[in-house]
N, C-alpha and C positions, 0 to 999 in steps of 0.2 A: 816346582819348578812348571811356570806354566811355559807350552810349546805354542804356537799357532799352525794352525793346518790349513792349506790357500787353498789345495786340487785335489781332485777325487782319486786321483794315483797315488797320492802321498801312501807307504807304505800300511802307515798305522792303520788307515781308511780300508786298507787292503784287506788286513785283519782281522778286523773288525766283523767284514764282508763273509770273509771264509768261517770264519764263525758257526755263520747260521748252517752249517754243515755239518750231520755230526762225526764222517770220517772227519773235519779239518778239530772238529772241537777233541775228541778222543787224540788224533797225532799230536796235538800241541797241546794238553791235559788242560786248555783254557775254555772258558765260557764269558756270554756276554749278558749283563745283567742292566734293565733297562728300566729307567724311573727314578723321582727324586724319593723316592722310599726306600728303592730297593739299594739306593748306594748310603742314601744312612744308615740305613741298617747294616748295612757291609761293612762303614769306615769304625761302625761300634760292635759289632758282633766278628766280622771277618778280615780285620784290617790286615791281618799278614799276608793275608791272599791276593789282595789287591795290585795288578799289576800295574795299572792306570788310570785315568778318571777320562770322559770326556763329557764337554757342553758345548751348546752351540753359544756363540756370538750373543746371541739376543738372551739366554738362560744367564750369561759371565755381566752382562750390562745388569739385569735385574735384581743378581745375587750375590754381588758382591762380595759382601762379607763372607758370605760362605765359601766362598771360591778361595778367598785370605787365608782362608782358617786354612783349608787344603791345604792350600802352598806352604803355609807355616810347618805344617806338620811334616813336610816331606813327601805329600805326596805330588805323584807327576801329571800335570792338568794340562791334555789338550784344547785348544779352543779350536774351535770349525766355525766357518760361516754357516747358515741356518741352512740350506738349502745340502750341502755336503752332512751334518748330521744325518737329518732326515734318510738319507740316502743310505743311513748305515743302521737303522732302525728299521724295526717290522711292524709296529705301532700304527697307527694309521694320524693317530695325532701326536707322536713324542715330547714326552716334558722338555726335554731339552738336557738329559743329564744321560750316561750311562756309564761302567765299569767293565774292565775286562779282568775277571781274576782266575786263582789256579782254583780249579779243582779239587775239593775236599779227599782226603784219601776215605776209605770205606774202612768201617769199623767190622771187618768180617773174622770178630770173637767175641767171645763174651767176656765182658766184666764183672761179673758176678752180683751186679745190682740189679740188672734188672726185673722186672716185675711186671710190666706189662707192655705187649709185643704187637705193632700191626704187619700183618704181612699180606703182599699188593701182590694178585698173583693176575696177570697178562691184562691189567687194565691198560689199555692202547693209546686214549685220549688225552695228551697231557695236562691240558688244563685240567682236567680231573687227578691226573693224577698229583698235579700241584695243590688243589685244594687238599684233597687226602692229607698229603703232608702236616700242610697247614691246622687242619682240624687236630689233625695227630698230637702236635705241639698244643694245643690247646687243651686236648682231651688228658694231658698229662701222657701219654706214649713214651715209654724209656727209647724203642730202637722201632726204625722203622726197616724194613726184609724188604725188597723189591726183586720179584722172581725173573729172572730169563725172560724175554720176551713181552715185556709193560714196555709202556713208555720211555724216551730217554728222560734222565734228570733231569739234565741239561739243557731240553728244548728250551727256546725260547720261552713259550708258552707256559713250561711247567714252572720256569723258575719266576716269569710276572706270577703266577697265579698261588707259590708259595707264598707271598710277602714276606719274605726274610728268614720263615722256617728253614732254608735250605741252608744256614748257614747257623744252625743251631741245634737242630735235630739230626743225630745218629744214622749213620745208613749201612745195610747189610746189604750187597746187591749178588744175588747167585742162585741156584737150582731150592724146589723144593726137597730134593732128595738131598742134599747136601744140610739145610738148615733145619729141617723137622727133624731128625733121630739125636740133632744134638740138644734141640727144646725139651723136648720128651724126657732126653736123660738128665735135663737139670731140671725138672719137674714139673712144666709149664703144661697145661690144658691147653686145647686147640681146636678153637670153634670157628666152624668156616662159615660165612650164608649160603643159604641155598632155600630156593622157594618148596621145593619136594623132599620126603622124607627126615625134616625136617623138626623142631620142636619152637613156641616160641619164643625170640629172645629174653622177653622181661621171666619167665619162669625158671629161668636158668641159676642153678647159686652158683656166686661170682669166684672165682677161687684166689688166692693170692697170686700164682703166679697163671697168669693167660695173656694166650695169642689168639688177635681174630682175624680172619683171612677174607678180603674179599677181591669178586673177580672181577671177570672183564664185563665190559656194558653189556656184549653181544651173548655171550656165552656163559654167562656167569662163574663159580670156582671152578676148574678143570676137573674131571673124574679123577686123576690120577691123585688129585690134592685132598678132595673128600672124602678118599681112602683112606686117606693119613689122618685125615682132622679123627680128635676125641667128638663132636656132638657137631651136628648141623643145627643152622639156629635161621629162624626168620624173622622177619619184620611184618605184624601181623598186618594187611590193610584192607581199608572198607570201598566204598561203591563198584566199580569196575577197573580197576587200576591194578595190571598183575605185576607190575614190577618200579624201583623206582632205579632215580639216575644214581651211578654207582660214587660217585662223591657224597649224595644226601643219605645211601645207605652206609658210607661208612661213614657219616658223621650219626647220624641214631647210633648206629654199634656200639661205636668207643664211645660214646657217651652213658650209654647202657651197662656197659662192662668198667666205667670207671670208678 
């Protein structure tokens, strides 16, 4: 169903703007995914979560076939004047399409089939968090566990950086004290990224069940988590480089342990 929006005071416009705030996202259980790729991947991989789709007038004119296909599939599609659509977006140059979706339920339990886990400890930059999730899917990670104190999974920057992996990767959001005993009970070996008192990652024998911990951009993996890990590993670096961006380090280690 195609529904025109002509006013900034429209309740749908107000809802999308409200979803910029974490408090409102949590309260409503909804988030906004912006951009052509994200919407297309949501239609493919998270169709049941889509509440409605928003498009700008100019996007609708240029993509009539796509809009009609959404309408024919039973999706609610709102069309808004370009200036109104732009007022709902966080990007500088909006692509003209976005979707409001229900938050996915977290899988705070083990399915018994997991062999490869990414643990994220205090990563505060939403772009880094989203990139890690995208890389985790590419590297074949079975589940991503996000410790409390990390960036919000549904922050608009996180959502964009996942490039659609958000719709497919299973998540567990909780504390290290809750997750680590379960991993050890299930026979996982836990490898934490650390600059000091560590061994080069490429020298480690890779077990069938393994979990990799990546820490915050400023402080690395917390001392509490380091104490619970089985082995601390590092990425050897040349020159005078002291550290790597957290998402870059995650990419290297996730493929090292792949």
